[in-house]
N, CA, C and O atoms as a Tripos MOL2 file, in Angstrom:
@<TRIPOS>MOLECULE
protein
  208   207    52     0     0
PROTEIN
NO_CHARGES

@<TRIPOS>ATOM
      1 N           8.5160  -27.3160   32.0400 N.3       1 MET1
      2 CA          7.4220  -26.5930   31.3750 C.3       1 MET1
      3 C           6.3330  -27.6180   31.0360 C.2       1 MET1
      4 O           6.5830  -28.6090   30.3490 O.2       1 MET1
      5 N           5.1410  -27.3590   31.5260 N.am      2 ASN2
      6 CA          4.0690  -28.3130   31.2470 C.3       2 ASN2
      7 C           3.4170  -28.0080   29.8970 C.2       2 ASN2
      8 O           3.7660  -27.0370   29.2250 O.2       2 ASN2
      9 N           2.4780  -28.8470   29.5250 N.am      3 GLU3
     10 CA          1.8450  -28.7380   28.2010 C.3       3 GLU3
     11 C           1.1120  -27.4090   28.0230 C.2       3 GLU3
     12 O           1.1410  -26.8240   26.9410 O.2       3 GLU3
     13 N           0.4600  -26.9350   29.0770 N.am      4 ARG4
     14 CA         -0.3060  -25.6790   28.9870 C.3       4 ARG4
     15 C           0.6350  -24.4880   28.7590 C.2       4 ARG4
     16 O           0.3720  -23.6330   27.9140 O.2       4 ARG4
     17 N           1.7330  -24.4430   29.5240 N.am      5 GLU5
     18 CA          2.7020  -23.3550   29.3550 C.3       5 GLU5
     19 C           3.3070  -23.3870   27.9560 C.2       5 GLU5
     20 O           3.5150  -22.3490   27.3280 O.2       5 GLU5
     21 N           3.5820  -24.5960   27.4860 N.am      6 ARG6
     22 CA          4.1620  -24.7470   26.1490 C.3       6 ARG6
     23 C           3.1840  -24.2410   25.0850 C.2       6 ARG6
     24 O           3.5800  -23.5310   24.1600 O.2       6 ARG6
     25 N           1.9220  -24.6050   25.2180 N.am      7 SER7
     26 CA          0.9010  -24.1560   24.2630 C.3       7 SER7
     27 C           0.7560  -22.6370   24.2780 C.2       7 SER7
     28 O           0.6340  -22.0120   23.2250 O.2       7 SER7
     29 N           0.7710  -22.0420   25.4760 N.am      8 GLU8
     30 CA          0.6490  -20.5830   25.5800 C.3       8 GLU8
     31 C           1.8630  -19.8890   24.9630 C.2       8 GLU8
     32 O           1.7240  -18.8500   24.3180 O.2       8 GLU8
     33 N           3.0490  -20.4610   25.1620 N.am      9 ALA9
     34 CA          4.2580  -19.8770   24.5870 C.3       9 ALA9
     35 C           4.2140  -19.9360   23.0600 C.2       9 ALA9
     36 O           4.5720  -18.9710   22.3860 O.2       9 ALA9
     37 N           3.7780  -21.0620   22.5260 N.am     10 ILE10
     38 CA          3.6710  -21.2050   21.0670 C.3      10 ILE10
     39 C           2.6310  -20.2380   20.5230 C.2      10 ILE10
     40 O           2.8630  -19.5760   19.5110 O.2      10 ILE10
     41 N           1.4840  -20.1550   21.1940 N.am     11 ARG11
     42 CA          0.4190  -19.2440   20.7510 C.3      11 ARG11
     43 C           0.9270  -17.7940   20.7610 C.2      11 ARG11
     44 O           0.6560  -17.0350   19.8300 O.2      11 ARG11
     45 N           1.6590  -17.4140   21.8080 N.am     12 GLY12
     46 CA          2.2030  -16.0620   21.8870 C.3      12 GLY12
     47 C           3.1850  -15.7780   20.7620 C.2      12 GLY12
     48 O           3.1720  -14.6950   20.1770 O.2      12 GLY12
     49 N           4.0400  -16.7530   20.4600 N.am     13 ALA13
     50 CA          5.0160  -16.5710   19.3850 C.3      13 ALA13
     51 C           4.3250  -16.4440   18.0340 C.2      13 ALA13
     52 O           4.7260  -15.6310   17.2010 O.2      13 ALA13
     53 N           3.2850  -17.2480   17.8170 N.am     14 VAL14
     54 CA          2.5510  -17.1900   16.5490 C.3      14 VAL14
     55 C           1.8530  -15.8440   16.4110 C.2      14 VAL14
     56 O           1.8890  -15.2380   15.3390 O.2      14 VAL14
     57 N           1.2180  -15.3660   17.4830 N.am     15 LEU15
     58 CA          0.5370  -14.0680   17.4290 C.3      15 LEU15
     59 C           1.5270  -12.9340   17.1870 C.2      15 LEU15
     60 O           1.2320  -11.9990   16.4410 O.2      15 LEU15
     61 N           2.6970  -13.0120   17.8110 N.am     16 GLN16
     62 CA          3.7030  -11.9770   17.6110 C.3      16 GLN16
     63 C           4.1970  -11.9840   16.1610 C.2      16 GLN16
     64 O           4.3550  -10.9220   15.5600 O.2      16 GLN16
     65 N           4.4390  -13.1520   15.6030 N.am     17 ALA17
     66 CA          4.8810  -13.2450   14.2090 C.3      17 ALA17
     67 C           3.8020  -12.7230   13.2690 C.2      17 ALA17
     68 O           4.1030  -12.0180   12.3060 O.2      17 ALA17
     69 N           2.5500  -13.0640   13.5430 N.am     18 LEU18
     70 CA          1.4410  -12.5850   12.7230 C.3      18 LEU18
     71 C           1.3490  -11.0650   12.7840 C.2      18 LEU18
     72 O           1.1090  -10.4100   11.7700 O.2      18 LEU18
     73 N           1.5380  -10.5130   13.9670 N.am     19 ASN19
     74 CA          1.5070   -9.0640   14.1380 C.3      19 ASN19
     75 C           2.5970   -8.3960   13.3000 C.2      19 ASN19
     76 O           2.3540   -7.3620   12.6770 O.2      19 ASN19
     77 N           3.7860   -8.9770   13.2820 N.am     20 VAL20
     78 CA          4.8860   -8.4210   12.4800 C.3      20 VAL20
     79 C           4.5320   -8.4710   10.9950 C.2      20 VAL20
     80 O           4.7440   -7.4940   10.2760 O.2      20 VAL20
     81 N           3.9970   -9.5960   10.5330 N.am     21 PHE21
     82 CA          3.6400   -9.7260    9.1160 C.3      21 PHE21
     83 C           2.5490   -8.7470    8.7140 C.2      21 PHE21
     84 O           2.5320   -8.2620    7.5830 O.2      21 PHE21
     85 N           1.6350   -8.4540    9.6380 N.am     22 LEU22
     86 CA          0.5540   -7.5230    9.3230 C.3      22 LEU22
     87 C           1.0120   -6.0740    9.4080 C.2      22 LEU22
     88 O           0.4790   -5.2160    8.7050 O.2      22 LEU22
     89 N           1.9940   -5.7910   10.2610 N.am     23 THR23
     90 CA          2.4360   -4.4130   10.4820 C.3      23 THR23
     91 C           3.4330   -3.9530    9.4240 C.2      23 THR23
     92 O           3.3930   -2.7910    9.0180 O.2      23 THR23
     93 N           4.3100   -4.8130    8.9730 N.am     24 LEU24
     94 CA          5.3550   -4.3950    8.0300 C.3      24 LEU24
     95 C           4.8080   -3.8120    6.7300 C.2      24 LEU24
     96 O           5.3010   -2.7700    6.2970 O.2      24 LEU24
     97 N           3.8190   -4.4250    6.0850 N.am     25 PRO25
     98 CA          3.2820   -3.8030    4.8620 C.3      25 PRO25
     99 C           2.6780   -2.4290    5.1260 C.2      25 PRO25
    100 O           2.7700   -1.5400    4.2800 O.2      25 PRO25
    101 N           2.0640   -2.2490    6.2870 N.am     26 LEU26
    102 CA          1.4880   -0.9420    6.6190 C.3      26 LEU26
    103 C           2.5840    0.1040    6.7450 C.2      26 LEU26
    104 O           2.4260    1.2330    6.2820 O.2      26 LEU26
    105 N           3.6890   -0.2690    7.3680 N.am     27 LEU27
    106 CA          4.8020    0.6770    7.4980 C.3      27 LEU27
    107 C           5.3660    1.0070    6.1250 C.2      27 LEU27
    108 O           5.7330    2.1540    5.8680 O.2      27 LEU27
    109 N           5.4400    0.0220    5.2410 N.am     28 GLY28
    110 CA          5.9010    0.2710    3.8760 C.3      28 GLY28
    111 C           4.9760    1.2230    3.1500 C.2      28 GLY28
    112 O           5.4410    2.1000    2.4220 O.2      28 GLY28
    113 N           3.6700    1.0660    3.3360 N.am     29 ASP29
    114 CA          2.7020    1.9650    2.7060 C.3      29 ASP29
    115 C           2.8600    3.3810    3.2280 C.2      29 ASP29
    116 O           2.7510    4.3370    2.4600 O.2      29 ASP29
    117 N           3.1130    3.5310    4.5180 N.am     30 LEU30
    118 CA          3.2600    4.8680    5.0970 C.3      30 LEU30
    119 C           4.4830    5.5760    4.5220 C.2      30 LEU30
    120 O           4.4290    6.7760    4.2550 O.2      30 LEU30
    121 N           5.5790    4.8560    4.3270 N.am     31 THR31
    122 CA          6.7550    5.5000    3.7520 C.3      31 THR31
    123 C           6.4900    5.8700    2.3010 C.2      31 THR31
    124 O           6.9750    6.8980    1.8290 O.2      31 THR31
    125 N           5.7250    5.0480    1.5830 N.am     32 THR32
    126 CA          5.3810    5.3630    0.1980 C.3      32 THR32
    127 C           4.5090    6.6080    0.1450 C.2      32 THR32
    128 O           4.7190    7.4800   -0.6990 O.2      32 THR32
    129 N           3.5360    6.6960    1.0370 N.am     33 ILE33
    130 CA          2.6770    7.8860    1.0890 C.3      33 ILE33
    131 C           3.5270    9.1140    1.3890 C.2      33 ILE33
    132 O           3.3090   10.1730    0.8000 O.2      33 ILE33
    133 N           4.4850    8.9890    2.2870 N.am     34 GLY34
    134 CA          5.3790   10.1010    2.5980 C.3      34 GLY34
    135 C           6.1800   10.5210    1.3740 C.2      34 GLY34
    136 O           6.3850   11.7140    1.1490 O.2      34 GLY34
    137 N           6.6350    9.5520    0.5790 N.am     35 ASP35
    138 CA          7.3730    9.8720   -0.6440 C.3      35 ASP35
    139 C           6.4810   10.6160   -1.6300 C.2      35 ASP35
    140 O           6.9200   11.5840   -2.2510 O.2      35 ASP35
    141 N           5.2380   10.1780   -1.7790 N.am     36 TYR36
    142 CA          4.3070   10.8540   -2.6850 C.3      36 TYR36
    143 C           4.0600   12.2920   -2.2330 C.2      36 TYR36
    144 O           4.0260   13.2080   -3.0550 O.2      36 TYR36
    145 N           3.8870   12.4890   -0.9230 N.am     37 GLU37
    146 CA          3.6480   13.8430   -0.4130 C.3      37 GLU37
    147 C           4.8630   14.7250   -0.6720 C.2      37 GLU37
    148 O           4.7220   15.8960   -1.0240 O.2      37 GLU37
    149 N           6.0570   14.1620   -0.4970 N.am     38 GLU38
    150 CA          7.2760   14.9380   -0.7250 C.3      38 GLU38
    151 C           7.3770   15.3450   -2.1940 C.2      38 GLU38
    152 O           7.7290   16.4860   -2.4920 O.2      38 GLU38
    153 N           7.0780   14.4380   -3.1040 N.am     39 VAL39
    154 CA          7.1000   14.7500   -4.5340 C.3      39 VAL39
    155 C           6.0680   15.8250   -4.8370 C.2      39 VAL39
    156 O           6.3400   16.7390   -5.6150 O.2      39 VAL39
    157 N           4.8840   15.7300   -4.2310 N.am     40 GLY40
    158 CA          3.8410   16.7320   -4.4390 C.3      40 GLY40
    159 C           4.2840   18.1050   -3.9800 C.2      40 GLY40
    160 O           4.0080   19.1010   -4.6480 O.2      40 GLY40
    161 N           4.9670   18.1720   -2.8500 N.am     41 VAL41
    162 CA          5.4600   19.4600   -2.3450 C.3      41 VAL41
    163 C           6.5120   20.0110   -3.2950 C.2      41 VAL41
    164 O           6.4980   21.2030   -3.5990 O.2      41 VAL41
    165 N           7.4240   19.1680   -3.7690 N.am     42 GLN42
    166 CA          8.4560   19.6330   -4.7010 C.3      42 GLN42
    167 C           7.8160   20.1370   -5.9940 C.2      42 GLN42
    168 O           8.2540   21.1470   -6.5440 O.2      42 GLN42
    169 N           6.7910   19.4510   -6.4820 N.am     43 ARG43
    170 CA          6.1050   19.8640   -7.7020 C.3      43 ARG43
    171 C           5.4430   21.2250   -7.4930 C.2      43 ARG43
    172 O           5.5080   22.0880   -8.3690 O.2      43 ARG43
    173 N           4.8040   21.4200   -6.3310 N.am     44 ASP44
    174 CA          4.1490   22.6940   -6.0360 C.3      44 ASP44
    175 C           5.1640   23.8310   -5.9740 C.2      44 ASP44
    176 O           4.8970   24.9300   -6.4600 O.2      44 ASP44
    177 N           6.3150   23.5720   -5.3830 N.am     45 VAL45
    178 CA          7.3530   24.6040   -5.2910 C.3      45 VAL45
    179 C           7.8550   24.9600   -6.6840 C.2      45 VAL45
    180 O           8.0650   26.1340   -6.9850 O.2      45 VAL45
    181 N           8.0480   23.9540   -7.5360 N.am     46 GLN46
    182 CA          8.5030   24.2220   -8.9000 C.3      46 GLN46
    183 C           7.4470   25.0090   -9.6690 C.2      46 GLN46
    184 O           7.7910   25.9230  -10.4190 O.2      46 GLN46
    185 N           6.1830   24.6790   -9.5000 N.am     47 ALA47
    186 CA          5.1080   25.3850  -10.1980 C.3      47 ALA47
    187 C           5.0480   26.8370   -9.7380 C.2      47 ALA47
    188 O           4.8220   27.7320  -10.5530 O.2      47 ALA47
    189 N           5.2450   27.0830   -8.4570 N.am     48 ASP48
    190 CA          5.2420   28.4530   -7.9460 C.3      48 ASP48
    191 C           6.4090   29.2460   -8.5250 C.2      48 ASP48
    192 O           6.2730   30.4320   -8.8240 O.2      48 ASP48
    193 N           7.5500   28.5890   -8.6800 N.am     49 GLY49
    194 CA          8.7200   29.2700   -9.2310 C.3      49 GLY49
    195 C           8.5320   29.6240  -10.6940 C.2      49 GLY49
    196 O           9.0200   30.6610  -11.1430 O.2      49 GLY49
    197 N           7.8340   28.7830  -11.4500 N.am     50 GLU50
    198 CA          7.6150   29.0460  -12.8700 C.3      50 GLU50
    199 C           6.6110   30.1730  -13.0810 C.2      50 GLU50
    200 O           6.7030   30.9110  -14.0620 O.2      50 GLU50
    201 N           5.6580   30.3080  -12.1710 N.am     51 GLY51
    202 CA          4.6230   31.3220  -12.3220 C.3      51 GLY51
    203 C           5.1090   32.7180  -11.9710 C.2      51 GLY51
    204 O           4.4590   33.7010  -12.3290 O.2      51 GLY51
    205 N           6.2280   32.8280  -11.2850 N.am     52 ALA52
    206 CA          6.7000   34.1460  -10.8250 C.3      52 ALA52
    207 C           7.3740   34.9350  -11.9160 C.2      52 ALA52
    208 O           7.8200   36.0570  -11.6800 O.2      52 ALA52
@<TRIPOS>BOND
     1     1     2 1
     2     2     3 1
     3     3     4 2
     4     3     5 am
     5     5     6 1
     6     6     7 1
     7     7     8 2
     8     7     9 am
     9     9    10 1
    10    10    11 1
    11    11    12 2
    12    11    13 am
    13    13    14 1
    14    14    15 1
    15    15    16 2
    16    15    17 am
    17    17    18 1
    18    18    19 1
    19    19    20 2
    20    19    21 am
    21    21    22 1
    22    22    23 1
    23    23    24 2
    24    23    25 am
    25    25    26 1
    26    26    27 1
    27    27    28 2
    28    27    29 am
    29    29    30 1
    30    30    31 1
    31    31    32 2
    32    31    33 am
    33    33    34 1
    34    34    35 1
    35    35    36 2
    36    35    37 am
    37    37    38 1
    38    38    39 1
    39    39    40 2
    40    39    41 am
    41    41    42 1
    42    42    43 1
    43    43    44 2
    44    43    45 am
    45    45    46 1
    46    46    47 1
    47    47    48 2
    48    47    49 am
    49    49    50 1
    50    50    51 1
    51    51    52 2
    52    51    53 am
    53    53    54 1
    54    54    55 1
    55    55    56 2
    56    55    57 am
    57    57    58 1
    58    58    59 1
    59    59    60 2
    60    59    61 am
    61    61    62 1
    62    62    63 1
    63    63    64 2
    64    63    65 am
    65    65    66 1
    66    66    67 1
    67    67    68 2
    68    67    69 am
    69    69    70 1
    70    70    71 1
    71    71    72 2
    72    71    73 am
    73    73    74 1
    74    74    75 1
    75    75    76 2
    76    75    77 am
    77    77    78 1
    78    78    79 1
    79    79    80 2
    80    79    81 am
    81    81    82 1
    82    82    83 1
    83    83    84 2
    84    83    85 am
    85    85    86 1
    86    86    87 1
    87    87    88 2
    88    87    89 am
    89    89    90 1
    90    90    91 1
    91    91    92 2
    92    91    93 am
    93    93    94 1
    94    94    95 1
    95    95    96 2
    96    95    97 am
    97    97    98 1
    98    98    99 1
    99    99   100 2
   100    99   101 am
   101   101   102 1
   102   102   103 1
   103   103   104 2
   104   103   105 am
   105   105   106 1
   106   106   107 1
   107   107   108 2
   108   107   109 am
   109   109   110 1
   110   110   111 1
   111   111   112 2
   112   111   113 am
   113   113   114 1
   114   114   115 1
   115   115   116 2
   116   115   117 am
   117   117   118 1
   118   118   119 1
   119   119   120 2
   120   119   121 am
   121   121   122 1
   122   122   123 1
   123   123   124 2
   124   123   125 am
   125   125   126 1
   126   126   127 1
   127   127   128 2
   128   127   129 am
   129   129   130 1
   130   130   131 1
   131   131   132 2
   132   131   133 am
   133   133   134 1
   134   134   135 1
   135   135   136 2
   136   135   137 am
   137   137   138 1
   138   138   139 1
   139   139   140 2
   140   139   141 am
   141   141   142 1
   142   142   143 1
   143   143   144 2
   144   143   145 am
   145   145   146 1
   146   146   147 1
   147   147   148 2
   148   147   149 am
   149   149   150 1
   150   150   151 1
   151   151   152 2
   152   151   153 am
   153   153   154 1
   154   154   155 1
   155   155   156 2
   156   155   157 am
   157   157   158 1
   158   158   159 1
   159   159   160 2
   160   159   161 am
   161   161   162 1
   162   162   163 1
   163   163   164 2
   164   163   165 am
   165   165   166 1
   166   166   167 1
   167   167   168 2
   168   167   169 am
   169   169   170 1
   170   170   171 1
   171   171   172 2
   172   171   173 am
   173   173   174 1
   174   174   175 1
   175   175   176 2
   176   175   177 am
   177   177   178 1
   178   178   179 1
   179   179   180 2
   180   179   181 am
   181   181   182 1
   182   182   183 1
   183   183   184 2
   184   183   185 am
   185   185   186 1
   186   186   187 1
   187   187   188 2
   188   187   189 am
   189   189   190 1
   190   190   191 1
   191   191   192 2
   192   191   193 am
   193   193   194 1
   194   194   195 1
   195   195   196 2
   196   195   197 am
   197   197   198 1
   198   198   199 1
   199   199   200 2
   200   199   201 am
   201   201   202 1
   202   202   203 1
   203   203   204 2
   204   203   205 am
   205   205   206 1
   206   206   207 1
   207   207   208 2
@<TRIPOS>SUBSTRUCTURE
     1 MET1         2 RESIDUE 1 A MET
     2 ASN2         6 RESIDUE 1 A ASN
     3 GLU3        10 RESIDUE 1 A GLU
     4 ARG4        14 RESIDUE 1 A ARG
     5 GLU5        18 RESIDUE 1 A GLU
     6 ARG6        22 RESIDUE 1 A ARG
     7 SER7        26 RESIDUE 1 A SER
     8 GLU8        30 RESIDUE 1 A GLU
     9 ALA9        34 RESIDUE 1 A ALA
    10 ILE10       38 RESIDUE 1 A ILE
    11 ARG11       42 RESIDUE 1 A ARG
    12 GLY12       46 RESIDUE 1 A GLY
    13 ALA13       50 RESIDUE 1 A ALA
    14 VAL14       54 RESIDUE 1 A VAL
    15 LEU15       58 RESIDUE 1 A LEU
    16 GLN16       62 RESIDUE 1 A GLN
    17 ALA17       66 RESIDUE 1 A ALA
    18 LEU18       70 RESIDUE 1 A LEU
    19 ASN19       74 RESIDUE 1 A ASN
    20 VAL20       78 RESIDUE 1 A VAL
    21 PHE21       82 RESIDUE 1 A PHE
    22 LEU22       86 RESIDUE 1 A LEU
    23 THR23       90 RESIDUE 1 A THR
    24 LEU24       94 RESIDUE 1 A LEU
    25 PRO25       98 RESIDUE 1 A PRO
    26 LEU26      102 RESIDUE 1 A LEU
    27 LEU27      106 RESIDUE 1 A LEU
    28 GLY28      110 RESIDUE 1 A GLY
    29 ASP29      114 RESIDUE 1 A ASP
    30 LEU30      118 RESIDUE 1 A LEU
    31 THR31      122 RESIDUE 1 A THR
    32 THR32      126 RESIDUE 1 A THR
    33 ILE33      130 RESIDUE 1 A ILE
    34 GLY34      134 RESIDUE 1 A GLY
    35 ASP35      138 RESIDUE 1 A ASP
    36 TYR36      142 RESIDUE 1 A TYR
    37 GLU37      146 RESIDUE 1 A GLU
    38 GLU38      150 RESIDUE 1 A GLU
    39 VAL39      154 RESIDUE 1 A VAL
    40 GLY40      158 RESIDUE 1 A GLY
    41 VAL41      162 RESIDUE 1 A VAL
    42 GLN42      166 RESIDUE 1 A GLN
    43 ARG43      170 RESIDUE 1 A ARG
    44 ASP44      174 RESIDUE 1 A ASP
    45 VAL45      178 RESIDUE 1 A VAL
    46 GLN46      182 RESIDUE 1 A GLN
    47 ALA47      186 RESIDUE 1 A ALA
    48 ASP48      190 RESIDUE 1 A ASP
    49 GLY49      194 RESIDUE 1 A GLY
    50 GLU50      198 RESIDUE 1 A GLU
    51 GLY51      202 RESIDUE 1 A GLY
    52 ALA52      206 RESIDUE 1 A ALA
């Protein structure tokens, strides 16, 4: 493996690691948003039941 191939391999690994670090918090936020929506739906169902 020459110096250029080695540099490209390192650059690719760094970019892939950076992509993982940037993507994981976004996925965590999406699951949190999903939890909030689920709680909102449960609250709406309970409110509808109380009004009947």
